[in-house]
C-alpha positions as a printed Julia matrix, in Angstrom:
68×3 Matrix{Float64}:
   3.94   -5.97   -3.91
   5.04   -9.3    -2.53
   2.42  -11.19   -4.54
   3.64   -9.57   -7.75
   7.25  -10.28   -6.82
   6.56  -13.96   -6.17
   4.65  -14.22   -9.44
   7.52  -12.6   -11.36
  10.06  -14.98   -9.85
   7.87  -17.95  -10.71
   7.32  -16.84  -14.31
  10.99  -15.98  -14.86
  12.01  -19.45  -13.77
   9.7   -20.89  -16.44
  10.86  -18.39  -19.07
  14.43  -19.59  -18.58
  13.59  -23.15  -19.65
  10.88  -22.49  -22.24
  11.46  -22.41  -25.97
  12.25  -19.05  -27.59
   9.13  -19.19  -29.78
   6.81  -19.02  -26.75
   8.5   -15.99  -25.15
   6.33  -13.26  -26.74
   3.09  -14.97  -25.7
   4.38  -15.63  -22.19
   5.58  -12.05  -21.77
   2.21  -10.73  -22.94
   0.44  -12.96  -20.42
   2.87  -11.81  -17.74
   2.05   -8.14  -18.43
  -1.7    -8.8   -18.31
  -1.4   -10.76  -15.08
   0.7    -8.07  -13.4
  -1.88   -5.46  -14.44
  -4.54   -7.48  -12.6
  -2.45   -7.46   -9.42
  -2.43   -3.64   -9.2
  -4.43   -2.18   -6.35
  -7.25    0.28   -7.1
  -6.4     3.96   -6.73
  -9.46    5.01   -4.78
  -9.27    5.46   -1.04
 -11.88    5.51    1.66
 -12.87    8.86    3.13
 -11.93    9.83    6.65
 -14.26    8.8     9.42
 -13.14   11.7    11.61
 -11.84   14.97   10.19
  -8.34   15.98   11.14
  -8.03   18.63   13.82
  -5.12   20.61   15.19
  -4.4    19.55   18.74
  -3.79   22.12   21.47
  -0.13   22.41   22.43
   0.6    21.42   26.02
   1.4    24.25   28.4
   5.0    24.7    29.5
   3.89   25.41   33.06
   1.42   23.5    35.2
  -1.92   25.2    35.74
  -3.04   25.62   39.32
  -6.74   25.05   39.76
  -8.42   27.24   42.38
 -11.58   25.83   43.87
 -14.25   28.22   44.97
 -15.15   28.1    48.66
 -18.84   27.62   49.28
């Protein structure tokens, strides 16, 4: 996002001082360049599947050790 924003600001500053006859070509180049800056839509798969964690108990559990 920030790369595209910086590029837009840079190009707009040049569009302000360029001649009106070059605007359509510059705007076309701007659209093509911004299309190249888009990120791909595919994502990596999960390395570990999601699991539901056990809820903590409200009361402490007392461990009884067996006498041997």
